[in-house]
C-alpha positions as CSV (number, residue, x, y, z in Angstrom):
1,M,-20.6,18.9,-16.7
2,A,-21.8,21.1,-13.9
3,R,-20.1,23.7,-11.7
4,R,-19.1,21.1,-9.1
5,F,-16.6,19.6,-11.6
6,G,-14.5,22.7,-11.2
7,L,-13.7,23.3,-14.9
8,H,-13.7,27.0,-14.3
9,I,-10.8,26.4,-11.8
10,A,-8.9,24.6,-14.5
11,I,-9.4,27.5,-17.0
12,E,-8.1,30.0,-14.4
13,A,-5.1,27.7,-13.8
14,V,-4.3,27.9,-17.5
15,E,-4.2,31.7,-17.3
16,N,-1.5,31.3,-14.6
17,L,0.3,28.6,-16.5
18,R,0.6,30.7,-19.7
19,K,3.0,33.0,-18.0
20,T,5.6,30.1,-17.7
21,F,4.3,27.8,-20.5
22,P,2.9,30.0,-23.3
23,G,2.0,26.8,-25.2
24,A,-0.2,25.4,-22.5
25,R,-3.5,24.1,-23.7
26,L,-6.7,22.8,-22.0
27,N,-9.2,20.5,-23.8
28,I,-12.5,19.9,-22.2
29,F,-15.0,17.4,-23.5
30,G,-18.4,16.5,-22.2
31,R,-22.1,17.1,-21.9
32,Y,-22.7,20.4,-20.1
33,D,-25.3,22.0,-18.0
34,P,-26.2,24.8,-20.5
35,S,-25.8,27.7,-18.0
36,Y,-22.4,26.3,-16.9
37,K,-21.1,25.9,-20.5
38,E,-22.1,29.6,-21.0
39,E,-20.2,30.5,-17.9
40,L,-17.1,28.7,-19.1
41,K,-17.2,30.3,-22.5
42,E,-17.5,33.7,-20.9
43,L,-14.6,33.0,-18.6
44,V,-12.4,31.9,-21.6
45,E,-13.3,35.0,-23.4
46,E,-12.8,37.3,-20.4
47,K,-9.3,35.8,-19.7
48,G,-8.3,35.9,-23.4
49,L,-7.8,32.2,-23.6
50,A,-9.8,31.4,-26.7
51,G,-6.6,30.1,-28.5
52,C,-5.6,27.7,-25.7
53,V,-8.8,26.5,-24.0
54,S,-11.2,24.4,-26.1
55,I,-14.7,23.6,-24.8
56,N,-15.7,20.6,-26.8
57,G,-18.9,18.5,-26.9
58,Y,-19.4,14.9,-25.8
59,L,-16.7,12.5,-26.9
60,Q,-17.8,9.1,-28.2
61,L,-16.5,6.3,-26.0
62,D,-14.3,4.8,-28.8
63,K,-12.5,8.2,-29.1
64,V,-11.7,8.7,-25.4
65,T,-8.5,6.7,-25.4
66,E,-7.3,8.2,-28.6
67,T,-7.9,11.7,-27.2
68,I,-6.3,11.1,-23.8
69,A,-3.3,9.8,-25.7
70,T,-2.7,13.1,-27.3
71,S,-2.5,14.8,-23.8
72,D,0.5,15.3,-21.5
73,M,-1.3,15.4,-18.2
74,G,-4.7,14.6,-16.7
75,V,-6.5,17.1,-14.4
76,V,-9.4,16.7,-12.1
77,P,-10.4,20.0,-10.7
78,Y,-13.5,18.9,-8.7
79,L,-14.8,21.4,-6.1
80,N,-14.9,20.4,-2.4
81,D,-18.5,19.8,-1.6
82,P,-20.3,16.9,0.1
83,F,-21.2,15.2,-3.2
84,M,-17.9,15.6,-4.9
85,N,-16.1,14.5,-1.8
86,L,-17.8,11.1,-2.2
87,A,-17.5,11.0,-6.0
88,L,-14.6,9.3,-7.6
89,S,-13.5,10.4,-11.0
90,T,-13.4,7.7,-13.6
91,K,-11.1,9.9,-15.6
92,I,-8.4,9.4,-13.0
93,F,-8.5,5.7,-13.7
94,E,-8.3,6.3,-17.5
95,Y,-5.4,8.7,-17.1
96,V,-3.5,6.4,-14.8
97,S,-4.1,3.3,-16.9
98,M,-2.5,5.1,-19.8
99,G,0.5,6.0,-17.7
100,M,-0.4,9.7,-17.6
101,P,0.5,11.9,-14.6
102,V,-2.5,13.4,-12.8
103,V,-3.0,16.7,-10.9
104,A,-6.3,16.6,-8.9
105,A,-8.1,18.4,-6.2
106,G,-7.2,17.0,-2.8
107,L,-10.5,15.3,-2.0
108,D,-10.9,12.5,0.4
109,S,-12.5,10.2,-2.1
110,I,-9.5,10.4,-4.4
111,K,-6.9,10.2,-1.6
112,E,-8.5,7.1,-0.3
113,I,-7.2,5.2,-3.4
114,F,-4.3,7.3,-4.6
115,G,-1.7,8.4,-2.0
116,E,0.1,11.8,-1.9
117,D,3.0,10.2,-3.7
118,S,1.0,9.0,-6.7
119,I,-1.1,12.0,-7.7
120,K,-0.1,15.7,-7.3
121,Y,-2.9,17.2,-5.2
122,F,-3.9,20.9,-5.1
123,N,-6.2,22.7,-2.7
124,P,-9.7,22.3,-4.1
125,G,-11.0,25.5,-5.7
126,D,-7.5,27.1,-5.9
127,P,-6.4,27.8,-9.5
128,V,-3.0,29.2,-8.4
129,D,-2.2,26.1,-6.5
130,M,-3.4,23.9,-9.4
131,A,-1.2,25.8,-11.8
132,D,1.8,25.5,-9.3
133,K,1.3,21.7,-9.1
134,I,1.2,21.4,-12.9
135,E,4.3,23.5,-13.1
136,E,6.1,21.3,-10.5
137,F,5.3,18.2,-12.7
138,C,6.5,20.0,-15.8
139,H,9.8,21.1,-14.3
140,R,10.5,17.7,-12.6
141,P,10.2,14.9,-15.1
142,Q,11.9,12.3,-12.7
143,E,9.3,13.1,-10.0
144,R,6.5,12.9,-12.5
145,R,7.6,9.4,-13.5
146,K,7.8,8.3,-9.9
147,F,4.3,9.6,-9.3
148,T,3.0,7.9,-12.4
149,K,4.5,4.5,-11.3
150,K,3.0,4.8,-7.8
151,A,-0.4,5.7,-9.3
152,E,-0.2,2.6,-11.6
153,K,0.5,0.5,-8.5
154,A,-2.4,2.0,-6.6
155,Y,-4.7,1.5,-9.6
156,S,-3.7,-2.2,-9.8
157,A,-5.0,-2.8,-6.3
158,V,-8.5,-1.6,-7.4
159,S,-8.5,-2.7,-11.0
160,W,-11.6,-4.4,-12.5
161,Q,-9.9,-7.8,-12.2
162,V,-9.3,-7.4,-8.5
163,M,-12.6,-5.7,-7.6
164,S,-14.8,-8.0,-9.7
165,S,-13.2,-11.0,-7.9
166,R,-13.8,-9.4,-4.5
167,Y,-17.4,-8.6,-5.4
168,L,-18.2,-12.1,-6.6
169,E,-16.5,-13.5,-3.4
170,T,-18.7,-11.3,-1.3
171,V,-21.9,-12.2,-3.1
172,N,-21.0,-16.0,-2.9
173,T,-20.4,-15.6,0.8
174,L,-23.7,-13.9,1.3
175,I,-25.5,-16.5,-0.8
176,S,-23.9,-19.5,1.0
177,G,-24.9,-17.9,4.4
178,I,-28.7,-18.0,3.6
179,R,-30.6,-20.4,5.9
180,R,-32.0,-23.2,3.9
181,D,-34.5,-24.3,6.5
182,V,-36.7,-21.2,6.2
183,Q,-40.2,-22.1,5.0
184,Y,-42.5,-19.8,2.9
């Protein structure tokens, strides 16, 4: 985890959420850039969020699904920079495949797959807007379910089954187009 993943934004959003939802919790898992991990710990301490923000280590692959299943919502707080605007969060796919609502930074790479009616987008880098979008989902369970269903539909269009078939079709097309009369 590095600063570009925007975890500090999510921590600041929790500070805002606690006003309306005192039981709000944020669990973060991963391998960290050491200086960024220290920055996150200091932010948690500064904001007085030690009881509701957990900065955990790397989660073994076989525990990811189990851990996600204990959550109510997935968040992707990426910052808007040239790299992250091209990156696509695999966590979004995990959240969506488990039927979980997602609040994410409104980056082009994510919006290309998931429309505005399938993921609740906030302005990248804005913890207040992120907290507002989470609150909207919390206060509107019907809307949250509609978003989740739309996200599942968008996910099905780019699922492994669909994309692996498209990939193999592309490779086979390229292979069949090779000229056989070339001599070496």
